[in-house]
DRENPA-3360 file (N, C-alpha, C; in nm, 2 decimals, always signed):
BEGIN
1 = MTSIKTYK = +0.08/-0.12/+0.00/+0.00/+0.00/+0.00/+0.09/+0.12/+0.00 ~ +0.05/+0.22/-0.08/+0.12/+0.35/-0.08/+0.06/+0.44/+0.03 ~ +0.13/+0.53/+0.08/+0.08/+0.62/+0.18/+0.14/+0.76/+0.16 ~ +0.08/+0.86/+0.23/+0.13/+1.00/+0.22/+0.24/+1.02/+0.32 ~ +0.36/+1.07/+0.27/+0.46/+1.10/+0.37/+0.42/+1.21/+0.46 ~ +0.45/+1.20/+0.59/+0.42/+1.30/+0.68/+0.55/+1.35/+0.75 ~ +0.57/+1.48/+0.75/+0.68/+1.54/+0.82/+0.64/+1.59/+0.95 ~ +0.73/+1.57/+1.05/+0.71/+1.61/+1.19/+0.81/+1.72/+1.22;
9 = LIDERNNQ = +0.77/+1.81/+1.31/+0.86/+1.92/+1.36/+0.91/+1.88/+1.50 ~ +1.04/+1.84/+1.51/+1.09/+1.79/+1.64/+1.20/+1.88/+1.69 ~ +1.19/+1.92/+1.82/+1.30/+1.98/+1.89/+1.39/+1.87/+1.95 ~ +1.51/+1.84/+1.89/+1.58/+1.72/+1.94/+1.63/+1.73/+2.08 ~ +1.63/+1.85/+2.14/+1.68/+1.86/+2.28/+1.58/+1.80/+2.37 ~ +1.45/+1.81/+2.35/+1.36/+1.76/+2.45/+1.24/+1.68/+2.38 ~ +1.27/+1.65/+2.25/+1.17/+1.57/+2.17/+1.03/+1.63/+2.17 ~ +1.03/+1.77/+2.17/+0.90/+1.84/+2.17/+0.88/+1.90/+2.03;
17 = IVFDIKKM = +0.76/+1.89/+1.98/+0.72/+1.95/+1.85/+0.69/+2.10/+1.88 ~ +0.77/+2.19/+1.82/+0.76/+2.33/+1.86/+0.75/+2.42/+1.74 ~ +0.87/+2.48/+1.71/+0.87/+2.60/+1.61/+1.00/+2.59/+1.53 ~ +0.98/+2.64/+1.40/+1.10/+2.66/+1.32/+1.08/+2.76/+1.22 ~ +1.19/+2.82/+1.17/+1.18/+2.92/+1.05/+1.30/+2.90/+0.97 ~ +1.28/+2.89/+0.84/+1.39/+2.87/+0.74/+1.37/+2.97/+0.62 ~ +1.48/+3.00/+0.56/+1.48/+3.07/+0.43/+1.44/+2.98/+0.32 ~ +1.36/+3.02/+0.23/+1.32/+2.94/+0.12/+1.44/+2.90/+0.03;
25 = EDIYNKSA = +1.53/+2.99/+0.01/+1.65/+2.96/-0.07/+1.73/+2.85/-0.01 ~ +1.74/+2.85/+0.13/+1.82/+2.74/+0.20/+1.76/+2.61/+0.18 ~ +1.63/+2.60/+0.18/+1.56/+2.47/+0.16/+1.58/+2.43/+0.02 ~ +1.57/+2.52/-0.08/+1.59/+2.49/-0.22/+1.73/+2.44/-0.24 ~ +1.83/+2.50/-0.18/+1.97/+2.46/-0.20/+2.00/+2.32/-0.14 ~ +1.94/+2.30/-0.02/+1.96/+2.17/+0.05/+1.90/+2.05/-0.04 ~ +1.79/+2.08/-0.11/+1.74/+1.97/-0.19/+1.79/+1.97/-0.33 ~ +1.88/+2.07/-0.36/+1.93/+2.09/-0.50/+1.82/+2.11/-0.60;
33 = GKVDLPHR = +1.71/+2.17/-0.55/+1.60/+2.21/-0.64/+1.51/+2.09/-0.68 ~ +1.54/+1.97/-0.61/+1.46/+1.85/-0.64/+1.32/+1.86/-0.59 ~ +1.22/+1.83/-0.67/+1.08/+1.84/-0.62/+1.05/+1.72/-0.53 ~ +0.99/+1.75/-0.41/+0.95/+1.65/-0.32/+0.82/+1.59/-0.36 ~ +0.79/+1.47/-0.32/+0.66/+1.40/-0.34/+0.55/+1.47/-0.27 ~ +0.43/+1.46/-0.31/+0.32/+1.52/-0.23/+0.33/+1.46/-0.09 ~ +0.31/+1.55/+0.01/+0.33/+1.51/+0.15/+0.24/+1.60/+0.24 ~ +0.24/+1.57/+0.36/+0.17/+1.65/+0.46/+0.26/+1.67/+0.58;
41 = HDFYIIIL = +0.21/+1.76/+0.67/+0.29/+1.79/+0.79/+0.19/+1.78/+0.91 ~ +0.24/+1.76/+1.03/+0.15/+1.76/+1.15/+0.16/+1.89/+1.22 ~ +0.19/+2.00/+1.15/+0.20/+2.13/+1.21/+0.16/+2.23/+1.11 ~ +0.14/+2.36/+1.16/+0.10/+2.47/+1.07/+0.22/+2.52/+0.99 ~ +0.19/+2.57/+0.87/+0.30/+2.62/+0.79/+0.26/+2.76/+0.73 ~ +0.35/+2.85/+0.73/+0.33/+2.98/+0.66/+0.44/+2.99/+0.56 ~ +0.41/+3.01/+0.43/+0.51/+3.03/+0.33/+0.49/+3.17/+0.27 ~ +0.59/+3.25/+0.30/+0.59/+3.39/+0.25/+0.69/+3.41/+0.14;
49 = TSKAQGIH = +0.65/+3.44/+0.02/+0.74/+3.45/-0.10/+0.76/+3.60/-0.13 ~ +0.89/+3.64/-0.14/+0.93/+3.77/-0.20/+0.95/+3.75/-0.35 ~ +1.02/+3.64/-0.39/+1.03/+3.61/-0.53/+1.02/+3.46/-0.54 ~ +0.94/+3.41/-0.63/+0.92/+3.27/-0.65/+0.85/+3.25/-0.79 ~ +0.87/+3.13/-0.84/+0.81/+3.09/-0.97/+0.79/+2.94/-0.97 ~ +0.67/+2.90/-1.01/+0.64/+2.76/-1.01/+0.50/+2.73/-0.98 ~ +0.47/+2.62/-0.92/+0.33/+2.58/-0.89/+0.33/+2.52/-0.75 ~ +0.22/+2.55/-0.68/+0.20/+2.50/-0.54/+0.06/+2.43/-0.55;
57 = IIDFNEFL = +0.07/+2.30/-0.52/-0.05/+2.21/-0.52/-0.09/+2.19/-0.38 ~ -0.22/+2.22/-0.34/-0.26/+2.20/-0.21/-0.40/+2.13/-0.21 ~ -0.40/+2.01/-0.16/-0.52/+1.93/-0.16/-0.58/+1.92/-0.30 ~ -0.50/+1.90/-0.40/-0.54/+1.87/-0.54/-0.58/+2.00/-0.61 ~ -0.57/+2.12/-0.55/-0.59/+2.24/-0.62/-0.45/+2.30/-0.65 ~ -0.44/+2.35/-0.77/-0.31/+2.40/-0.82/-0.31/+2.56/-0.82 ~ -0.21/+2.62/-0.76/-0.19/+2.76/-0.76/-0.06/+2.80/-0.82 ~ -0.05/+2.91/-0.89/+0.07/+2.96/-0.93/+0.15/+3.01/-0.81;
65 = LKDRQVFF = +0.28/+2.97/-0.81/+0.37/+3.02/-0.71/+0.45/+3.14/-0.77 ~ +0.43/+3.25/-0.71/+0.49/+3.37/-0.76/+0.53/+3.47/-0.65 ~ +0.57/+3.59/-0.69/+0.62/+3.69/-0.60/+0.50/+3.74/-0.51 ~ +0.54/+3.78/-0.39/+0.45/+3.86/-0.30/+0.32/+3.78/-0.27 ~ +0.34/+3.66/-0.21/+0.23/+3.57/-0.17/+0.25/+3.52/-0.02 ~ +0.14/+3.49/+0.04/+0.15/+3.41/+0.17/+0.05/+3.29/+0.16 ~ +0.11/+3.17/+0.18/+0.03/+3.05/+0.19/+0.02/+3.02/+0.34 ~ -0.10/+2.97/+0.38/-0.13/+2.93/+0.52/-0.18/+2.78/+0.51;
73 = LSPGQVHQ = -0.10/+2.69/+0.56/-0.14/+2.55/+0.56/-0.17/+2.49/+0.70 ~ -0.27/+2.41/+0.71/-0.31/+2.35/+0.84/-0.25/+2.21/+0.85 ~ -0.23/+2.16/+0.97/-0.18/+2.02/+0.98/-0.27/+1.93/+0.90 ~ -0.21/+1.83/+0.83/-0.28/+1.73/+0.76/-0.31/+1.76/+0.61 ~ -0.29/+1.89/+0.57/-0.32/+1.92/+0.43/-0.20/+1.86/+0.34 ~ -0.24/+1.80/+0.23/-0.14/+1.74/+0.14/-0.10/+1.85/+0.04 ~ +0.03/+1.87/+0.02/+0.07/+1.97/-0.07/+0.20/+1.93/-0.14 ~ +0.24/+2.00/-0.24/+0.36/+1.98/-0.32/+0.40/+2.11/-0.38;
81 = IRETQKPD = +0.52/+2.16/-0.37/+0.57/+2.28/-0.44/+0.67/+2.23/-0.55 ~ +0.64/+2.29/-0.67/+0.72/+2.26/-0.79/+0.78/+2.40/-0.83 ~ +0.91/+2.42/-0.79/+0.97/+2.55/-0.82/+1.05/+2.54/-0.95 ~ +1.05/+2.65/-1.03/+1.12/+2.65/-1.15/+1.24/+2.74/-1.14 ~ +1.26/+2.81/-1.03/+1.38/+2.89/-1.00/+1.40/+2.90/-0.85 ~ +1.52/+2.94/-0.81/+1.55/+2.95/-0.67/+1.46/+3.06/-0.61 ~ +1.39/+3.03/-0.50/+1.30/+3.13/-0.44/+1.37/+3.22/-0.34 ~ +1.30/+3.33/-0.30/+1.34/+3.41/-0.19/+1.22/+3.43/-0.10;
89 = GWVITFSR = +1.23/+3.39/+0.02/+1.12/+3.41/+0.11/+1.14/+3.33/+0.24 ~ +1.03/+3.30/+0.31/+1.04/+3.24/+0.44/+0.94/+3.13/+0.45 ~ +0.98/+3.02/+0.53/+0.89/+2.92/+0.57/+0.89/+2.91/+0.72 ~ +0.77/+2.94/+0.78/+0.76/+2.94/+0.92/+0.67/+2.82/+0.96 ~ +0.71/+2.74/+1.06/+0.64/+2.62/+1.10/+0.62/+2.63/+1.25 ~ +0.50/+2.59/+1.30/+0.48/+2.58/+1.44/+0.36/+2.49/+1.47 ~ +0.36/+2.44/+1.59/+0.26/+2.34/+1.63/+0.16/+2.40/+1.73 ~ +0.05/+2.32/+1.75/-0.05/+2.36/+1.85/+0.02/+2.37/+1.99;
97 = QFLVKNDI = +0.11/+2.28/+2.02/+0.18/+2.29/+2.15/+0.25/+2.42/+2.16 ~ +0.31/+2.48/+2.05/+0.38/+2.60/+2.06/+0.28/+2.72/+2.09 ~ +0.16/+2.71/+2.04/+0.06/+2.81/+2.07/+0.02/+2.80/+2.21 ~ +0.00/+2.68/+2.27/-0.04/+2.67/+2.41/+0.07/+2.72/+2.50 ~ +0.20/+2.69/+2.46/+0.31/+2.73/+2.54/+0.32/+2.88/+2.55 ~ +0.28/+2.95/+2.45/+0.29/+3.09/+2.45/+0.16/+3.17/+2.47 ~ +0.07/+3.09/+2.53/-0.06/+3.15/+2.57/-0.14/+3.21/+2.45 ~ -0.12/+3.15/+2.34/-0.20/+3.19/+2.22/-0.32/+3.09/+2.21;
105 = DYRFIEDI = -0.44/+3.14/+2.24/-0.56/+3.06/+2.25/-0.58/+3.00/+2.11 ~ -0.61/+2.87/+2.11/-0.64/+2.80/+1.99/-0.76/+2.87/+1.91 ~ -0.85/+2.93/+1.98/-0.96/+3.00/+1.92/-0.91/+3.12/+1.83 ~ -0.79/+3.17/+1.87/-0.73/+3.28/+1.79/-0.71/+3.23/+1.65 ~ -0.65/+3.11/+1.63/-0.63/+3.05/+1.50/-0.76/+3.03/+1.42 ~ -0.86/+2.99/+1.50/-1.00/+2.97/+1.44/-1.05/+3.11/+1.39 ~ -1.04/+3.21/+1.48/-1.10/+3.34/+1.45/-1.04/+3.41/+1.34 ~ -0.91/+3.41/+1.32/-0.85/+3.48/+1.21/-0.88/+3.42/+1.08;
113 = NLFQDYGY = -0.91/+3.29/+1.08/-0.96/+3.22/+0.95/-0.86/+3.23/+0.84 ~ -0.74/+3.23/+0.87/-0.63/+3.22/+0.76/-0.60/+3.07/+0.73 ~ -0.61/+2.99/+0.82/-0.58/+2.85/+0.80/-0.71/+2.77/+0.78 ~ -0.72/+2.71/+0.66/-0.83/+2.62/+0.63/-0.78/+2.48/+0.65 ~ -0.88/+2.39/+0.68/-0.84/+2.25/+0.71/-0.81/+2.17/+0.59 ~ -0.87/+2.21/+0.48/-0.85/+2.13/+0.35/-0.92/+2.21/+0.24 ~ -0.91/+2.15/+0.12/-0.98/+2.21/+0.01/-0.92/+2.33/-0.05 ~ -1.00/+2.43/-0.10/-0.95/+2.54/-0.17/-0.89/+2.64/-0.08;
121 = TPPLLLNA = -0.75/+2.65/-0.08/-0.68/+2.74/+0.01/-0.58/+2.83/-0.07 ~ -0.64/+2.93/-0.14/-0.55/+3.02/-0.22/-0.46/+3.10/-0.14 ~ -0.35/+3.15/-0.20/-0.26/+3.24/-0.12/-0.32/+3.38/-0.10 ~ -0.27/+3.45/+0.00/-0.30/+3.59/+0.03/-0.20/+3.67/-0.06 ~ -0.25/+3.76/-0.14/-0.17/+3.84/-0.23/-0.13/+3.97/-0.16 ~ -0.01/+4.01/-0.18/+0.04/+4.13/-0.10/+0.09/+4.24/-0.20 ~ +0.08/+4.36/-0.15/+0.14/+4.47/-0.23/+0.28/+4.49/-0.17 ~ +0.36/+4.58/-0.22/+0.50/+4.60/-0.18/+0.51/+4.64/-0.03;
129 = EQLKQLNS = +0.42/+4.72/+0.02/+0.43/+4.77/+0.15/+0.39/+4.65/+0.25 ~ +0.29/+4.57/+0.21/+0.25/+4.46/+0.30/+0.37/+4.35/+0.30 ~ +0.43/+4.33/+0.19/+0.54/+4.24/+0.18/+0.65/+4.28/+0.27 ~ +0.68/+4.41/+0.27/+0.79/+4.47/+0.35/+0.76/+4.45/+0.50 ~ +0.64/+4.47/+0.54/+0.61/+4.45/+0.68/+0.62/+4.31/+0.72 ~ +0.57/+4.21/+0.64/+0.57/+4.07/+0.68/+0.71/+4.02/+0.67 ~ +0.79/+4.07/+0.58/+0.94/+4.04/+0.57/+1.01/+4.08/+0.70 ~ +0.97/+4.20/+0.75/+1.03/+4.25/+0.87/+1.00/+4.16/+0.99;
137 = YSAQIFET = +0.87/+4.12/+1.00/+0.84/+4.03/+1.11/+0.92/+3.90/+1.10 ~ +0.92/+3.85/+0.98/+0.99/+3.72/+0.96/+1.14/+3.73/+0.99 ~ +1.21/+3.84/+0.95/+1.35/+3.86/+0.98/+1.37/+3.87/+1.13 ~ +1.28/+3.94/+1.20/+1.29/+3.95/+1.35/+1.27/+3.81/+1.41 ~ +1.18/+3.73/+1.36/+1.16/+3.60/+1.41/+1.28/+3.51/+1.39 ~ +1.34/+3.52/+1.27/+1.46/+3.44/+1.24/+1.57/+3.48/+1.33 ~ +1.60/+3.61/+1.34/+1.71/+3.65/+1.43/+1.69/+3.61/+1.57 ~ +1.56/+3.62/+1.62/+1.54/+3.58/+1.76/+1.55/+3.43/+1.78;
145 = HHSITKFK = +1.50/+3.35/+1.68/+1.51/+3.21/+1.68/+1.65/+3.16/+1.69 ~ +1.74/+3.23/+1.63/+1.89/+3.18/+1.63/+1.97/+3.26/+1.73 ~ +1.90/+3.32/+1.83/+1.97/+3.40/+1.93/+1.97/+3.32/+2.06 ~ +2.04/+3.37/+2.17/+2.03/+3.31/+2.30/+1.97/+3.40/+2.40 ~ +1.89/+3.49/+2.35/+1.82/+3.59/+2.43/+1.72/+3.52/+2.53 ~ +1.70/+3.59/+2.64/+1.60/+3.54/+2.74/+1.46/+3.55/+2.68 ~ +1.37/+3.47/+2.73/+1.23/+3.47/+2.68/+1.22/+3.46/+2.53 ~ +1.31/+3.38/+2.47/+1.32/+3.37/+2.33/+1.18/+3.32/+2.27;
153 = SEMIGALL = +1.13/+3.21/+2.33/+1.01/+3.16/+2.28/+0.89/+3.25/+2.29 ~ +0.89/+3.33/+2.40/+0.78/+3.43/+2.42/+0.79/+3.54/+2.31 ~ +0.91/+3.58/+2.28/+0.93/+3.69/+2.18/+0.89/+3.63/+2.04 ~ +0.92/+3.51/+2.01/+0.88/+3.45/+1.88/+0.73/+3.44/+1.88 ~ +0.67/+3.40/+1.99/+0.52/+3.39/+1.99/+0.45/+3.52/+1.97 ~ +0.51/+3.63/+2.03/+0.45/+3.76/+2.01/+0.46/+3.81/+1.87 ~ +0.58/+3.79/+1.81/+0.61/+3.83/+1.67/+0.52/+3.75/+1.57 ~ +0.50/+3.62/+1.60/+0.42/+3.53/+1.52/+0.28/+3.58/+1.52;
161 = KLFLIYSN = +0.23/+3.62/+1.64/+0.09/+3.67/+1.65/+0.08/+3.80/+1.58 ~ +0.17/+3.89/+1.58/+0.17/+4.01/+1.50/+0.16/+3.98/+1.35 ~ +0.24/+3.89/+1.31/+0.24/+3.84/+1.17/+0.10/+3.80/+1.13 ~ +0.04/+3.72/+1.21/-0.09/+3.66/+1.18/-0.20/+3.77/+1.18 ~ -0.19/+3.86/+1.28/-0.29/+3.97/+1.29/-0.28/+4.06/+1.17 ~ -0.16/+4.10/+1.14/-0.14/+4.18/+1.02/-0.19/+4.12/+0.89 ~ -0.16/+3.99/+0.88/-0.21/+3.92/+0.76/-0.37/+3.91/+0.76 ~ -0.42/+3.89/+0.87/-0.57/+3.89/+0.88/-0.63/+4.02/+0.85;
169 = NICDIHTK = -0.56/+4.13/+0.89/-0.62/+4.26/+0.86/-0.61/+4.29/+0.71 ~ -0.52/+4.23/+0.64/-0.51/+4.26/+0.49/-0.64/+4.20/+0.43 ~ -0.69/+4.09/+0.47/-0.80/+4.02/+0.41/-0.92/+4.02/+0.50 ~ -0.93/+4.11/+0.60/-1.04/+4.11/+0.69/-1.17/+4.15/+0.62 ~ -1.27/+4.06/+0.63/-1.40/+4.08/+0.58/-1.51/+4.09/+0.69 ~ -1.46/+4.09/+0.81/-1.56/+4.09/+0.92/-1.60/+4.23/+0.95 ~ -1.73/+4.26/+0.91/-1.78/+4.39/+0.94/-1.90/+4.38/+1.04 ~ -1.92/+4.26/+1.10/-2.03/+4.24/+1.18/-2.01/+4.29/+1.32;
177 = DPQQLHAG = -2.11/+4.29/+1.40/-2.10/+4.32/+1.54/-2.02/+4.22/+1.61 ~ -1.92/+4.26/+1.70/-1.83/+4.17/+1.76/-1.90/+4.06/+1.84 ~ -2.01/+4.09/+1.91/-2.08/+3.99/+1.98/-2.14/+3.88/+1.89 ~ -2.19/+3.93/+1.78/-2.25/+3.84/+1.68/-2.14/+3.75/+1.62 ~ -2.02/+3.81/+1.59/-1.91/+3.74/+1.53/-1.86/+3.64/+1.62 ~ -1.85/+3.67/+1.75/-1.81/+3.57/+1.85/-1.90/+3.45/+1.86 ~ -2.03/+3.47/+1.86/-2.13/+3.36/+1.86/-2.11/+3.28/+1.74 ~ -2.10/+3.34/+1.62/-2.08/+3.26/+1.50/-1.95/+3.18/+1.50;
185 = SMILKEFK = -1.84/+3.24/+1.56/-1.71/+3.17/+1.56/-1.72/+3.04/+1.65 ~ -1.80/+3.05/+1.76/-1.82/+2.93/+1.84/-1.89/+2.82/+1.77 ~ -1.99/+2.86/+1.69/-2.07/+2.76/+1.61/-1.98/+2.70/+1.51 ~ -1.90/+2.78/+1.44/-1.80/+2.74/+1.34/-1.70/+2.63/+1.40 ~ -1.65/+2.67/+1.51/-1.55/+2.58/+1.58/-1.61/+2.44/+1.61 ~ -1.73/+2.45/+1.67/-1.80/+2.32/+1.71/-1.84/+2.24/+1.59 ~ -1.89/+2.32/+1.48/-1.93/+2.25/+1.36/-1.80/+2.18/+1.30 ~ -1.69/+2.24/+1.29/-1.57/+2.18/+1.23/-1.53/+2.06/+1.31;
193 = NLVEKHFS = -1.54/+2.07/+1.44/-1.50/+1.95/+1.53/-1.60/+1.83/+1.50 ~ -1.73/+1.86/+1.48/-1.82/+1.76/+1.46/-1.80/+1.70/+1.32 ~ -1.77/+1.78/+1.22/-1.74/+1.73/+1.09/-1.62/+1.64/+1.09 ~ -1.51/+1.67/+1.16/-1.39/+1.59/+1.17/-1.43/+1.45/+1.23 ~ -1.52/+1.46/+1.32/-1.55/+1.33/+1.40/-1.65/+1.25/+1.32 ~ -1.74/+1.31/+1.24/-1.86/+1.23/+1.19/-1.87/+1.24/+1.04 ~ -1.78/+1.30/+0.96/-1.81/+1.32/+0.82/-1.83/+1.19/+0.74 ~ -1.77/+1.08/+0.79/-1.79/+0.95/+0.73/-1.92/+0.88/+0.77;
201 = EWHKVHEY = -2.00/+0.94/+0.86/-2.12/+0.89/+0.91/-2.24/+0.98/+0.87 ~ -2.22/+1.11/+0.91/-2.33/+1.21/+0.88/-2.30/+1.29/+0.76 ~ -2.39/+1.27/+0.66/-2.37/+1.34/+0.53/-2.47/+1.45/+0.51 ~ -2.56/+1.47/+0.61/-2.66/+1.57/+0.60/-2.64/+1.69/+0.70 ~ -2.67/+1.81/+0.65/-2.65/+1.93/+0.74/-2.74/+1.92/+0.86 ~ -2.86/+1.87/+0.85/-2.95/+1.87/+0.96/-2.90/+1.78/+1.07 ~ -2.82/+1.69/+1.05/-2.76/+1.61/+1.16/-2.67/+1.69/+1.24 ~ -2.59/+1.78/+1.18/-2.50/+1.87/+1.25/-2.58/+1.98/+1.32;
209 = AKALHVTP = -2.68/+2.03/+1.25/-2.76/+2.13/+1.31/-2.83/+2.08/+1.44 ~ -2.88/+1.96/+1.44/-2.94/+1.90/+1.55/-2.84/+1.89/+1.67 ~ -2.72/+1.85/+1.64/-2.62/+1.83/+1.75/-2.58/+1.97/+1.80 ~ -2.59/+2.07/+1.72/-2.55/+2.21/+1.77/-2.68/+2.29/+1.82 ~ -2.79/+2.23/+1.81/-2.92/+2.29/+1.86/-2.95/+2.42/+1.79 ~ -2.93/+2.42/+1.65/-2.97/+2.53/+1.57/-3.04/+2.47/+1.45 ~ -3.11/+2.56/+1.37/-3.17/+2.51/+1.25/-3.07/+2.49/+1.14 ~ -3.10/+2.41/+1.04/-3.01/+2.39/+0.92/-2.98/+2.52/+0.85;
217 = DHLNRTIK = -3.09/+2.60/+0.83/-3.08/+2.73/+0.77/-2.98/+2.83/+0.84 ~ -3.00/+2.83/+0.97/-2.91/+2.92/+1.05/-2.77/+2.87/+1.05 ~ -2.75/+2.74/+1.05/-2.61/+2.69/+1.04/-2.55/+2.72/+0.91 ~ -2.62/+2.70/+0.80/-2.57/+2.73/+0.67/-2.53/+2.88/+0.66 ~ -2.62/+2.97/+0.70/-2.59/+3.11/+0.69/-2.47/+3.15/+0.78 ~ -2.47/+3.10/+0.90/-2.35/+3.13/+0.99/-2.22/+3.09/+0.93 ~ -2.21/+2.97/+0.88/-2.09/+2.92/+0.83/-2.05/+3.00/+0.71 ~ -2.14/+3.03/+0.62/-2.11/+3.10/+0.50/-2.06/+3.24/+0.53;
225 = SLIGKTAK = -2.12/+3.31/+0.63/-2.08/+3.44/+0.67/-1.94/+3.45/+0.71 ~ -1.89/+3.34/+0.77/-1.75/+3.34/+0.82/-1.65/+3.28/+0.73 ~ -1.68/+3.18/+0.65/-1.58/+3.12/+0.56/-1.61/+3.13/+0.41 ~ -1.73/+3.19/+0.38/-1.76/+3.20/+0.24/-1.82/+3.08/+0.17 ~ -1.85/+2.98/+0.25/-1.92/+2.86/+0.19/-2.01/+2.81/+0.30 ~ -2.12/+2.75/+0.25/-2.23/+2.70/+0.34/-2.18/+2.58/+0.42 ~ -2.25/+2.54/+0.52/-2.22/+2.42/+0.60/-2.22/+2.30/+0.50 ~ -2.32/+2.29/+0.41/-2.33/+2.18/+0.32/-2.21/+2.18/+0.23;
233 = EYLQSRII = -2.16/+2.29/+0.18/-2.04/+2.29/+0.09/-1.92/+2.25/+0.17 ~ -1.91/+2.30/+0.29/-1.79/+2.26/+0.38/-1.79/+2.11/+0.40 ~ -1.90/+2.06/+0.44/-1.91/+1.91/+0.46/-1.88/+1.83/+0.34 ~ -1.93/+1.87/+0.22/-1.90/+1.80/+0.10/-1.76/+1.81/+0.06 ~ -1.69/+1.93/+0.09/-1.55/+1.94/+0.06/-1.47/+1.85/+0.14 ~ -1.51/+1.83/+0.27/-1.44/+1.74/+0.36/-1.45/+1.60/+0.31 ~ -1.56/+1.55/+0.27/-1.58/+1.42/+0.22/-1.50/+1.40/+0.09 ~ -1.50/+1.50/+0.00/-1.43/+1.48/-0.12/-1.28/+1.48/-0.10;
241 = IAAKRLLS = -1.23/+1.56/-0.01/-1.09/+1.56/+0.01/-1.04/+1.42/+0.07 ~ -1.12/+1.37/+0.16/-1.09/+1.24/+0.21/-1.09/+1.13/+0.10 ~ -1.19/+1.14/+0.01/-1.20/+1.05/-0.10/-1.08/+1.06/-0.19 ~ -1.04/+1.18/-0.23/-0.93/+1.21/-0.32/-0.80/+1.15/-0.26 ~ -0.78/+1.17/-0.13/-0.66/+1.12/-0.06/-0.65/+0.97/-0.07 ~ -0.77/+0.90/-0.04/-0.77/+0.76/-0.05/-0.75/+0.71/-0.19 ~ -0.81/+0.77/-0.29/-0.80/+0.73/-0.43/-0.66/+0.75/-0.47 ~ -0.59/+0.85/-0.43/-0.45/+0.88/-0.47/-0.34/+0.81/-0.40;
249 = FSDKTTKE = -0.37/+0.78/-0.27/-0.26/+0.74/-0.19/-0.28/+0.60/-0.12 ~ -0.38/+0.53/-0.16/-0.41/+0.40/-0.11/-0.44/+0.30/-0.22 ~ -0.44/+0.17/-0.19/-0.47/+0.07/-0.29/-0.61/+0.02/-0.27 ~ -0.69/+0.09/-0.20/-0.83/+0.05/-0.18/-0.91/+0.07/-0.31 ~ -1.01/-0.02/-0.33/-1.09/+0.00/-0.45/-1.19/+0.11/-0.42 ~ -1.25/+0.16/-0.53/-1.36/+0.26/-0.52/-1.47/+0.22/-0.43 ~ -1.51/+0.09/-0.44/-1.61/+0.03/-0.36/-1.58/+0.04/-0.21 ~ -1.45/+0.00/-0.18/-1.41/+0.01/-0.04/-1.40/+0.15/+0.01;
257 = IGYNLGFN = -1.36/+0.24/-0.07/-1.35/+0.38/-0.03/-1.49/+0.44/+0.00 ~ -1.58/+0.40/-0.09/-1.72/+0.45/-0.07/-1.78/+0.40/+0.06 ~ -1.75/+0.27/+0.10/-1.80/+0.21/+0.22/-1.73/+0.28/+0.34 ~ -1.60/+0.30/+0.33/-1.53/+0.37/+0.44/-1.58/+0.51/+0.47 ~ -1.64/+0.58/+0.36/-1.69/+0.71/+0.38/-1.84/+0.72/+0.41 ~ -1.90/+0.60/+0.43/-2.03/+0.60/+0.48/-2.14/+0.59/+0.37 ~ -2.10/+0.55/+0.25/-2.20/+0.53/+0.14/-2.23/+0.38/+0.13 ~ -2.36/+0.36/+0.14/-2.41/+0.22/+0.15/-2.40/+0.15/+0.01;
265 = EPANFSNF = -2.41/+0.22/-0.10/-2.40/+0.17/-0.23/-2.28/+0.23/-0.31 ~ -2.20/+0.16/-0.38/-2.09/+0.22/-0.46/-2.14/+0.32/-0.56 ~ -2.26/+0.30/-0.61/-2.32/+0.39/-0.71/-2.35/+0.53/-0.64 ~ -2.39/+0.53/-0.52/-2.41/+0.65/-0.45/-2.29/+0.73/-0.43 ~ -2.18/+0.66/-0.39/-2.05/+0.73/-0.38/-2.00/+0.79/-0.51 ~ -2.01/+0.71/-0.62/-1.97/+0.75/-0.75/-2.05/+0.87/-0.80 ~ -2.18/+0.87/-0.78/-2.26/+0.98/-0.82/-2.23/+1.11/-0.74 ~ -2.21/+1.09/-0.61/-2.17/+1.21/-0.52/-2.04/+1.27/-0.57;
273 = FKKCTGVS = -1.94/+1.18/-0.59/-1.80/+1.23/-0.63/-1.81/+1.30/-0.76 ~ -1.88/+1.24/-0.86/-1.88/+1.30/-0.99/-1.96/+1.43/-0.99 ~ -2.06/+1.44/-0.91/-2.14/+1.56/-0.90/-2.06/+1.68/-0.84 ~ -1.97/+1.64/-0.75/-1.89/+1.75/-0.68/-1.76/+1.78/-0.76 ~ -1.71/+1.69/-0.83/-1.58/+1.71/-0.90/-1.58/+1.71/-1.05 ~ -1.69/+1.66/-1.11/-1.70/+1.65/-1.25/-1.64/+1.53/-1.32 ~ -1.57/+1.45/-1.24/-1.51/+1.32/-1.29/-1.55/+1.21/-1.20 ~ -1.55/+1.09/-1.25/-1.58/+0.97/-1.17/-1.46/+0.93/-1.08;
281 = PSNFKQKH = -1.49/+0.86/-0.97/-1.38/+0.82/-0.89/-1.27/+0.74/-0.96 ~ -1.31/+0.65/-1.05/-1.22/+0.56/-1.12/-1.13/+0.65/-1.21 ~ -1.19/+0.75/-1.28/-1.11/+0.83/-1.37/-1.01/+0.92/-1.29 ~ -1.06/+0.97/-1.17/-0.97/+1.04/-1.09/-0.85/+0.96/-1.04 ~ -0.88/+0.83/-1.00/-0.77/+0.74/-0.95/-0.67/+0.71/-1.06 ~ -0.72/+0.69/-1.19/-0.63/+0.67/-1.30/-0.54/+0.79/-1.32 ~ -0.59/+0.91/-1.31/-0.52/+1.03/-1.34/-0.41/+1.05/-1.24 ~ -0.44/+1.02/-1.11/-0.35/+1.06/-1.00/-0.28/+0.94/-0.95;
% end
């Protein structure tokens, strides 16, 4: 059976998964420009490009890799970078443990809505001034990370939070009342947790709405107002990404994958997959 390679972020001194920052050109030089296989990480990734050229594939969606971009990847997302020239930029990686250690509430990551769990995750496009500011934060983080200063981890945590807040402000679409926004964010967080737990069993929005004690219409409207897609679209995306990963990186048959994802009949799975993607599961498997 084939499987997706998973990278882990380890601090060798105490075997803790924490934080790292690297220059993109150093990573490119170390690999001699060789393209890595599609893989995933068990930590968060920020990729800031000053200069870049190529393609970045994230969960089967292809984006042009170019100058003045920021990519935000969540743990578990499958991606691959195909560079056609040496890049200039930063790769920042950190774990949930690092957030906890530096008193950064996990809800903060949920609220800024920069990191998507899967699916369509385009880069944030920057102008020259925005790039300059994010490069400044990154350079300060890099310098601090390689220093022996006191409270180094706390300084990095503070700078990382500034980086994320600044990025969020660039694309901030939240114009709602703060109290309303907070209530919606709590529903979004609980909905995402339920989807992760039950997407292979519950395929209908009303099942999640019932568990959250809201109506399906309210759930759809709330989720769409925060992430730009309805609860139904989010749920379908989660099932499709799971299907694509199994079709691409396992030797399971289409029938087995359908059963694993909660479809009683292979035809139901095939129809669902084709309706959402435009191709049949078997054709997708052959292509990938």
